[in-house]
C-alpha positions as CSV (number, residue, x, y, z in Angstrom):
1,X,50.7,-68.9,-83.4
2,X,50.3,-70.2,-87.0
3,X,47.2,-72.3,-87.8
4,X,46.8,-74.7,-90.3
5,X,43.1,-75.6,-91.5
6,X,42.2,-79.2,-92.4
7,X,39.3,-80.5,-94.4
8,X,38.2,-84.0,-93.7
9,X,36.3,-85.9,-96.5
10,X,34.5,-88.8,-94.9
11,X,33.9,-89.2,-91.3
12,X,33.4,-93.2,-90.8
13,X,36.2,-95.2,-89.0
14,X,39.2,-93.1,-90.4
15,X,37.5,-89.7,-90.7
16,X,35.9,-90.0,-87.3
17,X,38.9,-91.3,-85.7
18,X,41.1,-88.5,-87.0
19,X,38.5,-85.9,-85.6
20,X,38.5,-87.8,-82.3
21,X,42.1,-87.8,-82.1
22,X,42.5,-84.0,-82.7
23,X,40.1,-83.1,-80.3
24,X,41.8,-85.4,-77.6
25,X,45.6,-84.5,-78.4
26,X,45.3,-81.2,-80.5
27,X,46.5,-79.1,-77.7
28,X,49.3,-81.5,-77.2
29,X,50.5,-81.5,-80.9
30,X,50.1,-77.5,-80.9
31,X,52.7,-77.4,-77.8
32,X,54.9,-79.7,-79.7
33,X,54.7,-78.2,-83.2
34,X,54.0,-74.6,-82.4
35,X,51.1,-74.8,-84.8
36,X,47.4,-75.2,-84.4
37,X,45.6,-77.8,-86.2
38,X,42.0,-76.6,-86.7
39,X,39.4,-78.9,-88.5
40,X,37.5,-76.4,-90.9
41,X,35.1,-78.8,-92.7
42,X,34.0,-82.5,-92.8
43,X,32.3,-83.6,-95.8
44,X,29.8,-86.4,-95.5
45,X,27.3,-88.3,-97.6
46,X,24.4,-88.0,-95.1
47,X,24.2,-84.8,-93.1
48,X,21.6,-86.3,-90.7
49,X,23.3,-89.6,-89.9
50,X,24.0,-90.5,-86.3
51,X,27.7,-90.9,-86.1
52,X,29.9,-92.8,-83.7
53,X,32.3,-89.6,-83.4
54,X,29.8,-86.7,-83.4
55,X,30.6,-83.8,-85.8
56,X,29.9,-80.3,-85.0
57,X,27.1,-79.3,-87.2
58,X,28.8,-76.0,-88.2
59,X,31.7,-78.2,-89.8
60,X,29.4,-80.5,-91.9
61,X,28.9,-80.3,-95.5
62,X,27.7,-82.7,-98.2
63,X,30.1,-81.9,-101.2
64,X,33.7,-82.9,-101.2
65,X,34.4,-80.4,-104.0
66,X,33.2,-77.5,-101.6
67,X,36.0,-78.7,-99.1
68,X,38.9,-79.0,-101.8
69,X,37.8,-75.6,-103.3
70,X,37.6,-73.7,-100.1
71,X,40.8,-71.4,-100.0
72,X,40.9,-71.5,-96.2
73,X,41.5,-75.3,-96.2
74,X,45.5,-76.0,-96.4
75,X,45.4,-79.8,-96.0
76,X,42.7,-82.3,-97.1
77,X,42.4,-85.6,-95.3
78,X,41.0,-88.1,-97.6
79,X,39.1,-90.8,-95.7
80,X,36.4,-92.2,-97.9
81,X,38.3,-95.4,-99.2
82,X,38.0,-97.1,-102.5
83,X,39.7,-96.1,-105.6
84,X,37.2,-94.0,-107.6
85,X,35.9,-91.2,-105.7
86,X,39.1,-91.0,-103.7
87,X,41.3,-90.7,-106.8
88,X,39.1,-87.6,-107.8
89,X,39.5,-86.1,-104.6
90,X,43.3,-86.6,-104.1
91,X,44.0,-85.5,-107.9
92,X,41.6,-82.5,-107.5
93,X,43.1,-81.6,-104.1
94,X,46.7,-81.8,-105.5
95,X,45.7,-79.8,-108.7
96,X,44.4,-77.1,-106.3
97,X,47.9,-76.9,-104.7
98,X,46.9,-78.6,-101.3
99,X,48.7,-81.2,-99.3
100,X,46.8,-84.5,-98.9
101,X,46.8,-87.1,-96.2
102,X,45.3,-90.4,-96.8
103,X,45.3,-93.8,-95.3
104,X,43.8,-95.5,-98.5
105,X,46.3,-98.3,-99.4
106,X,44.1,-99.6,-102.3
107,X,44.3,-96.2,-103.9
108,X,48.1,-95.8,-103.4
109,X,48.6,-99.3,-104.7
110,X,46.5,-99.0,-107.7
111,X,47.3,-95.2,-108.7
112,X,50.4,-94.5,-106.7
113,X,52.3,-93.8,-109.8
114,X,49.9,-91.3,-111.3
115,X,49.3,-89.5,-107.9
116,X,53.0,-89.1,-107.2
117,X,53.5,-87.6,-110.7
118,X,50.7,-85.1,-109.9
119,X,52.6,-84.3,-106.5
120,X,55.7,-83.5,-108.8
121,X,53.7,-81.7,-111.3
122,X,52.1,-79.4,-108.9
123,X,54.7,-78.9,-106.3
124,X,52.7,-80.3,-103.4
125,X,52.9,-83.3,-101.2
126,X,51.1,-86.7,-100.5
127,X,51.2,-88.3,-97.1
128,X,50.3,-91.9,-96.6
129,X,51.9,-93.4,-93.3
130,X,48.7,-94.8,-92.5
131,X,48.1,-96.9,-95.7
132,X,50.5,-99.7,-94.4
133,X,50.8,-101.2,-90.8
134,X,48.2,-98.9,-89.2
135,X,49.9,-97.2,-86.0
136,X,53.5,-98.8,-87.0
137,X,55.5,-95.9,-88.6
138,X,56.9,-98.2,-91.4
139,X,56.6,-95.6,-94.2
140,X,58.6,-93.0,-92.5
141,X,61.1,-95.8,-91.5
142,X,61.6,-96.7,-95.2
143,X,61.7,-92.9,-96.4
144,X,63.8,-91.5,-93.7
145,X,65.1,-93.7,-91.1
146,X,66.7,-96.2,-93.4
147,X,67.3,-93.8,-96.2
148,X,71.1,-94.6,-96.2
149,X,70.6,-98.6,-96.6
150,X,69.8,-100.7,-99.6
151,X,66.8,-103.0,-98.4
152,X,67.3,-106.6,-99.5
153,X,64.5,-108.2,-97.4
154,X,61.0,-107.1,-96.2
155,X,58.8,-109.5,-94.4
156,X,55.6,-108.4,-93.3
157,X,52.4,-109.7,-91.4
158,X,50.3,-106.8,-92.4
159,X,46.8,-108.0,-92.2
160,X,45.1,-108.2,-88.6
161,X,42.1,-110.5,-89.9
162,X,44.1,-113.1,-91.3
163,X,46.7,-113.1,-88.3
164,X,43.9,-113.3,-86.0
165,X,42.2,-116.2,-87.7
166,X,45.5,-118.2,-87.9
167,X,46.5,-117.5,-84.5
168,X,43.2,-118.8,-83.1
169,X,43.4,-121.9,-85.4
170,X,46.9,-122.8,-83.9
171,X,46.3,-121.9,-80.2
172,X,42.8,-123.4,-80.1
173,X,42.5,-126.0,-82.6
174,X,39.7,-124.2,-84.2
175,X,38.7,-124.5,-87.8
176,X,38.9,-121.8,-90.4
177,X,34.9,-121.2,-90.8
178,X,34.3,-121.0,-86.9
179,X,37.2,-118.5,-86.4
180,X,36.2,-116.5,-89.3
181,X,32.6,-116.0,-88.0
182,X,34.1,-115.1,-84.3
183,X,36.3,-112.4,-86.3
184,X,33.2,-111.1,-88.1
185,X,31.3,-110.8,-84.7
186,X,34.0,-109.1,-83.1
187,X,34.6,-106.6,-85.9
188,X,38.0,-107.8,-87.0
189,X,36.5,-109.0,-90.2
190,X,34.1,-107.7,-92.7
191,X,30.7,-109.2,-93.4
192,X,32.1,-109.9,-96.9
193,X,35.8,-110.7,-95.9
194,X,37.4,-111.4,-99.2
195,X,39.6,-108.5,-99.3
196,X,41.3,-109.7,-96.1
197,X,41.3,-113.4,-96.4
198,X,42.2,-113.6,-100.1
199,X,45.1,-111.6,-99.5
200,X,44.1,-108.4,-101.4
201,X,44.6,-106.0,-98.5
202,X,48.1,-107.4,-97.6
203,X,49.0,-107.2,-101.3
204,X,48.3,-103.6,-101.6
205,X,50.4,-102.8,-98.4
206,X,53.4,-105.4,-99.6
207,X,53.3,-103.5,-102.9
208,X,53.7,-100.1,-101.3
209,X,56.5,-101.1,-99.2
210,X,58.2,-102.9,-102.3
211,X,58.2,-99.6,-104.3
212,X,59.3,-97.5,-101.6
213,X,62.2,-99.9,-100.9
214,X,63.3,-100.3,-104.5
215,X,62.3,-97.2,-106.2
216,X,60.2,-98.4,-109.0
217,X,56.4,-98.8,-108.9
218,X,55.3,-102.2,-108.2
219,X,51.9,-102.7,-109.9
220,X,49.2,-105.1,-108.2
221,X,48.9,-107.4,-111.0
222,X,52.8,-108.3,-110.7
223,X,52.5,-109.5,-107.3
224,X,52.1,-113.2,-106.9
225,X,49.0,-113.7,-104.4
226,X,47.6,-116.4,-102.3
227,X,45.2,-116.3,-99.7
228,X,44.5,-118.3,-96.4
229,X,41.0,-120.0,-97.3
230,X,42.6,-123.3,-98.0
231,X,44.6,-123.4,-94.8
232,X,43.3,-126.4,-92.6
233,X,43.5,-127.4,-89.2
234,X,45.9,-130.2,-90.3
235,X,48.2,-128.0,-91.9
236,X,48.5,-125.9,-88.7
237,X,49.0,-129.2,-86.8
238,X,51.7,-130.6,-88.8
239,X,53.5,-127.4,-89.3
240,X,53.8,-127.1,-85.5
241,X,54.9,-130.7,-85.2
242,X,57.8,-129.7,-87.7
243,X,58.7,-126.7,-85.8
244,X,56.7,-124.0,-87.9
245,X,53.9,-121.6,-87.5
246,X,51.9,-120.4,-90.6
247,X,51.3,-116.7,-91.2
248,X,50.1,-114.8,-94.2
249,X,53.4,-113.3,-95.2
250,X,54.3,-110.4,-97.6
251,X,57.7,-110.9,-99.0
252,X,60.0,-108.5,-100.9
253,X,63.2,-110.0,-101.5
254,X,66.1,-109.1,-103.9
255,X,67.1,-111.9,-106.2
256,X,70.4,-112.1,-108.2
257,X,69.6,-112.1,-111.8
258,X,71.3,-114.6,-114.1
259,X,73.2,-113.3,-117.2
260,X,70.7,-115.0,-119.4
261,X,67.8,-113.1,-117.8
262,X,69.2,-109.8,-118.3
263,X,69.4,-110.6,-122.0
264,X,71.8,-107.8,-122.8
265,X,70.6,-105.0,-120.8
266,X,72.4,-103.8,-117.8
267,X,72.4,-106.3,-114.9
268,X,69.8,-105.7,-112.1
269,X,68.6,-107.5,-109.3
270,X,64.9,-108.4,-109.5
271,X,62.7,-108.4,-106.7
272,X,60.3,-111.1,-105.6
273,X,57.1,-109.5,-104.3
274,X,54.5,-112.0,-103.1
275,X,51.9,-112.5,-100.5
276,X,51.4,-116.2,-99.5
277,X,50.7,-118.4,-96.4
278,X,54.2,-119.2,-95.4
279,X,55.6,-121.7,-92.7
280,X,57.9,-119.5,-90.4
281,X,60.2,-121.3,-87.9
282,X,58.9,-121.0,-84.4
283,X,62.1,-119.7,-83.2
284,X,61.8,-116.7,-85.3
285,X,60.2,-113.5,-83.9
286,X,57.6,-113.2,-86.6
287,X,56.2,-116.6,-85.5
288,X,55.1,-114.9,-82.0
289,X,53.2,-112.1,-83.6
290,X,49.6,-113.1,-82.6
291,X,46.0,-112.0,-83.0
292,X,45.3,-108.6,-84.8
293,X,49.0,-107.4,-84.3
294,X,51.1,-106.5,-87.3
295,X,54.9,-106.9,-87.7
296,X,57.4,-105.8,-90.4
297,X,60.8,-107.2,-90.6
298,X,63.3,-105.1,-92.7
299,X,67.0,-105.9,-93.4
300,X,69.3,-103.1,-94.6
301,X,72.8,-103.6,-95.9
302,X,74.2,-101.2,-93.2
303,X,71.7,-101.4,-90.3
304,X,71.0,-105.2,-90.5
305,X,67.8,-106.7,-89.2
306,X,65.2,-104.3,-87.6
307,X,61.5,-105.1,-86.6
308,X,58.4,-102.9,-86.2
309,X,55.5,-104.1,-84.3
310,X,52.2,-102.8,-83.2
311,X,48.5,-102.7,-84.0
312,X,47.8,-102.7,-87.8
313,X,44.5,-101.8,-88.2
314,X,41.6,-100.1,-85.9
315,X,40.5,-96.4,-85.5
316,X,42.9,-95.3,-83.0
317,X,46.0,-96.8,-84.7
318,X,45.1,-95.4,-88.1
319,X,44.5,-91.9,-86.5
320,X,47.6,-92.0,-84.8
321,X,49.4,-92.5,-88.4
322,X,47.3,-89.8,-89.9
323,X,48.2,-87.2,-86.9
324,X,51.9,-87.9,-87.8
325,X,51.3,-87.0,-91.3
326,X,49.3,-83.9,-90.4
327,X,52.3,-82.9,-88.2
328,X,54.7,-83.3,-91.2
329,X,52.3,-81.4,-93.4
330,X,52.0,-78.6,-91.0
331,X,55.8,-78.3,-90.6
332,X,56.1,-78.4,-94.4
333,X,53.8,-75.5,-94.7
334,X,55.2,-73.5,-91.9
335,X,58.6,-73.7,-93.2
336,X,57.8,-73.4,-96.9
337,X,59.6,-76.6,-97.6
338,X,56.8,-78.5,-99.4
339,X,58.8,-81.4,-100.5
340,X,61.2,-81.7,-97.5
341,X,60.9,-85.5,-97.9
342,X,59.4,-86.3,-101.4
343,X,56.6,-89.0,-101.1
344,X,58.0,-91.4,-103.7
345,X,61.4,-90.9,-105.8
346,X,62.2,-93.2,-108.5
347,X,65.6,-94.6,-108.1
348,X,68.1,-97.5,-108.8
349,X,67.4,-97.5,-112.4
350,X,66.1,-100.6,-114.0
351,X,63.9,-102.6,-111.7
352,X,61.5,-105.6,-112.2
353,X,59.5,-107.9,-110.3
354,X,60.7,-111.5,-110.3
355,X,58.3,-113.9,-112.1
356,X,56.7,-116.2,-109.6
357,X,57.9,-119.2,-111.9
358,X,61.5,-118.3,-111.2
359,X,61.2,-117.9,-107.3
360,X,63.0,-120.8,-105.6
361,X,61.6,-121.7,-102.3
362,X,61.4,-124.6,-99.7
363,X,57.9,-126.1,-99.5
364,X,55.6,-128.0,-97.2
365,X,53.4,-130.2,-99.0
366,X,50.2,-132.1,-97.9
367,X,48.9,-135.1,-99.9
368,X,45.7,-137.2,-99.5
369,X,46.9,-140.6,-100.7
370,X,45.9,-144.3,-100.6
371,X,47.7,-146.1,-97.9
372,X,49.3,-148.8,-99.6
373,X,52.9,-150.0,-100.6
374,X,54.5,-148.3,-103.2
375,X,52.6,-144.9,-102.9
376,X,55.5,-142.8,-101.5
377,X,57.9,-144.5,-104.2
378,X,55.7,-143.4,-107.0
379,X,55.5,-139.8,-105.8
380,X,59.3,-139.7,-105.0
381,X,60.1,-140.9,-108.5
382,X,58.1,-137.9,-110.2
383,X,59.8,-135.4,-107.9
384,X,63.3,-137.0,-108.6
385,X,62.7,-136.8,-112.4
386,X,62.1,-133.1,-111.8
387,X,65.3,-132.7,-109.7
388,X,63.2,-131.9,-106.5
389,X,64.6,-133.2,-103.3
390,X,62.5,-134.4,-100.2
391,X,63.9,-133.4,-96.9
392,X,61.6,-135.2,-94.6
393,X,58.2,-137.1,-94.8
394,X,55.6,-137.5,-92.3
395,X,52.9,-140.2,-92.7
396,X,51.0,-139.9,-89.4
397,X,49.1,-142.8,-87.7
398,X,45.5,-142.5,-86.6
399,X,44.3,-141.4,-90.0
400,X,43.1,-144.8,-91.3
401,X,40.5,-144.9,-94.1
402,X,40.1,-144.6,-97.8
403,X,43.0,-141.9,-97.8
404,X,45.5,-140.6,-95.4
405,X,47.6,-137.4,-95.2
406,X,51.1,-137.6,-96.4
407,X,53.3,-134.6,-95.4
408,X,56.6,-133.9,-97.4
409,X,59.2,-131.2,-96.7
410,X,60.6,-130.1,-99.8
411,X,64.2,-128.6,-100.5
412,X,64.7,-125.6,-102.4
413,X,62.9,-125.8,-105.6
414,X,61.6,-123.3,-108.3
415,X,58.1,-122.6,-108.3
416,X,57.6,-123.6,-112.0
417,X,59.1,-126.9,-111.4
418,X,57.0,-127.8,-108.3
419,X,53.8,-126.9,-110.2
420,X,54.7,-129.2,-113.0
421,X,55.5,-132.2,-110.8
422,X,52.7,-131.8,-108.6
423,X,50.3,-131.5,-111.7
424,X,51.7,-134.9,-112.5
425,X,51.5,-136.2,-108.8
426,X,47.9,-135.1,-108.6
427,X,47.2,-137.3,-111.6
428,X,48.2,-140.6,-109.8
429,X,45.5,-143.1,-109.0
430,X,46.6,-143.0,-105.4
431,X,46.4,-139.3,-105.0
432,X,42.7,-138.5,-103.7
433,X,42.9,-134.7,-103.6
434,X,44.9,-131.8,-105.3
435,X,48.1,-131.3,-103.5
436,X,48.5,-128.7,-101.1
437,X,51.9,-126.7,-101.1
438,X,52.8,-123.8,-98.6
439,X,56.2,-122.0,-99.0
440,X,58.8,-122.4,-96.2
441,X,60.7,-119.2,-95.2
442,X,63.9,-119.8,-93.1
443,X,65.4,-116.2,-93.2
444,X,68.7,-117.6,-93.6
445,X,70.1,-115.1,-96.2
């Protein structure tokens, strides 16, 4: 029976999980693939550290270079995280003619273009199913299952930490800081949680999905990003009263370019790529994705709407996705068909990310205002002058005091006009705090 030798670099959550999963289900995979996966070496920083998943001492080494250089190792599993050492590992392995499997979304997001160029140059392959959605096989869906579709919409709840926090805030009426502390205690959030709650993790994943779907590399700096720090219990409460649930949503949406925006070039459809807190109708399936679960909604021009749901993070979910990639890598090596399915292929020609100022959306707006006659009229006048329409207003009772909340639902309006109008509104003497705007997604088109 053919044997494929693996070198795992890193033995933390990802590396340890992969080793544990192979120990548990390696024989099952062997029976299904006709190939035995054998872990030959595991590179770690500290050889004496006590690990949650014990590594046989015969496998341990302290140098990732040793693993990459070993001619017996066929496939490298990069499990160190980050974008510096991990980049060196992956490029060195590709340069050595070895297949690489990674779960590193930050690396793929920041350096994907360079890495995939190296893949083509060296005639090897890079597998990254675990970089988005944990155990949800969304990369394979976009690369293989929907290869015959043009993708017009992707909506993703792709960060379990944020989804857990927002779920608890809605179901229990808890405040943000309280739930964040619980998430940290339970291991759903890091001690320094910025990567999750400020949206960077979701941004990396959304950018990868956008790149795969539209065939040009979407750089992180081109993605509009807002985190969930500023979401309050009042926002959760009023959104629910209006029939919505707030989720941190990654959005990849094609937009028709105007003739003027093309400026003489061939016409193309720019793509909105953003990660923001978003009001989702309670009737939509994504509104019921709760706690640490992820879900990704994809619309293709032939297949229509599809939904992919599961655990988006954690040792076992990530290991499951890595095992899927290892199976593909082993089969590719067995057949000698290294680029059976290329990891990323530029296509569709000219592509661009739509500037956020040009994105048109509906909005939920929360204002803190002085409760006196004429306040709403002054606000409505400024909105009217910017050609922004109000669809509904809530001024709840029971908030008497120096200032009260005023909730507006806004018809479709460009982001740029909203910013200008609310900058003016924020300067009104009757407005006591900066306006809070949250996008509303209705999934109508």
